[in-house]
N, C-alpha and C positions, 0 to 999 in steps of 0.2 A: 189176119193182119189187123192191127189196131188202127182205128180211125184217128184222125188228128185230135178230135174232141176227147176220145178215150185216152190217148197218150197224154194230153194236157191234164186230164183228171188224175191219172196215175202219178204224174210228176207232182202235181199239187198235193195229193194225199201224202206222198213221200216227204215233202217239205214240212207238212204239218206234223207228221209223226216224228221226224228228226227234231223239230223244235220241242215237241212235248217230251221226248226222251231226254233232252238236254236240261229240262227243268229240275230244280232242286226237289229232293224227296218231300219237302214240306208242301209241295203243290200236288201231291198225289190225288187228293179229292177233286181238285179242279181239273187235273189231267183226265181222270176217269169220267167226269161229267162231260168234258169236251169230246172224248172218244165215243160217248154214247149218242152224240148228236148225229142225226141223219138228215140230210147229207152232211158230211164232214165240213166244218167251216174252213174258210181260207186262212192263210197264215196271218194276214193283217188282223182279222177278227180274233184269232187265237192269241195273238200278241197283245191286243187291247184287253182281252179278258184276263190275261196273266198280269198285266199292269194294274188292272182294277183290283185283282186279288192282292197284289203286293201293297197297294195303297191302303186297302182295308186292313191288312195285317199290321201295317205301320200305325194306323190310327188306333187300333186295338192296343198295340204295345205302348203307345204314348198315353192312352187313357189309363191303362193299368199302372204305368209308372207314376202318373199324376195322382191317381187314387192311392197308390201305395205310399207315396211321399207324404201325403196328408196325415198318415198314421204316425209320422215322426214329429208332428207338431208338439211343441213343449213350451211351458211357461215357467219362469223362475221368479221367485220373490226374494229380494235381498235388500235389507235395510229400508223397508217400506217403498222400494222402487219396483216397478213391474217391468220386467224384460221379457219379451216374447220373440221367438224365432221359429222359422220353418226350415227344415232340412230338405 
C-alpha cells in the first residue's frame, strides 16, 4: 500500500510529466534537461523554467531580427541631397 507521501509524489511526478509532454517540440532540449533532474522538480519550477526558456528564445529572435534589419540600411544621393533610411 502506498503511503500518503508516496502517493503525493506519484501525483506530483505525473503532473510534471503531463506538463512536459504538452510543451512544443522546440522545447525538447529543456524537456530532456528537466527530466534528467533528480529529484524531479515540482510543476511550479518546471513552469518557471519553461517561461525562462521562452523569454530567452524571444530575446534571441528579436536580436536576430534587429541585426538582420541593419543589413538593409541604404543611402541614396540625388541632386546633391543625402537621404538615408533604414528598413
